[in-house]
Phi, psi and omega in degrees: 000142185290156174304327182298312181292320176305309182300316182296315182280335166297322179291327176297317179295314183294324183273352182082008183289334181296340176297337179292333187296320178296321179298320183287325195244351185303318182299319178293318180297320179298321178293319178298311179303320178297322179288333184287335180048061182292139180258156189300339185259008189290151178246114190243137173246125173257124179260133182075047192283345184056230182271009165092014184296316181287326174301323177291321177304310187293318183301329177293336186267351181236065184294342178252001180245209177206162177228140172238129175258134179240130175215149180271350183264109187295327177294321176302314181296321177299315182291322180301315181296318180299325183273359190234021183295342181280352185260124180269344186251024184225133176220158184231141189232138172268119178181183186241146185295329179290350171210075184296121182285065179210159178288162181280156177054048183253311192273141175277337181217146168235132178240140176221115186249117172053045181228326193298331178287355179269345183292125177297322183232084185296332180293312180297322178300315181290326176295323176290319178298317180297320181298318186271353176282141172287157175306134184073003173287162188230149176249141181232119183240134180236120180236114172281336172268114181203161178290339180287334178241090191295333177294334180295339184293344178294338178293325187307316181295339181274349183267148182268011183225157182296146177231134177250106185260125177236158176277169177298319177306311182293319173301313180301320178298317182292316174305314180299317184297321180286335180126356178290158177230171177053047174295133178219156179208151175204166176259129176257123182288159178277112182259006179286159173301133179300146181289158179286331178203164181214124175294318181291327184232072179292339175276117182302328178292320180289322178297320180294317181295320177299319181287324182285329177287315169077206186252154182270120175250128181232143173212157183205166188238141172284131179292000000 
């Protein structure tokens, strides 16, 4: 991940903006977790964990397992650790997805929420995810910015960092190239309470369509 992206998200942590991410994405992550059917002994890696809110959700579901959160922004990791002291089965690591600092074939799941489109080298990121996954382990990716929801592309112009937007079909081809099998995808609607107003979607009809189309969820299995 570039220094530009690291600096941007460090600033998000320092400004307190990262707290908004949980409010925006919690409903999607909850839907994804329900579909994952997580077992109590699982070992889960969350990539792009930010301040760790989703990692904490996952840690509650694996009392006999463990969760590790990875992020390239050191201020995010600092805040995640401060907010997670009550968890004995949760740890946070400062590092990059293109070179995950962990042994191979360890995790039963890898989760990536609203981060994959920031990766400069998505193929190398997937190769590293494949490396640290145990055989029959699975990767779960959630992207609210996607070609499947064309209205979501408005957000790209509001971000101060490069974004690589791919379709589900393009993701599937990349997954297959790396060695994953059983690639599947679906759209998850936004089930959170609707905002009173939206600067990005001032037209109520567009906002409703954006929410109904929702976020792209993808998953695949290591052979």
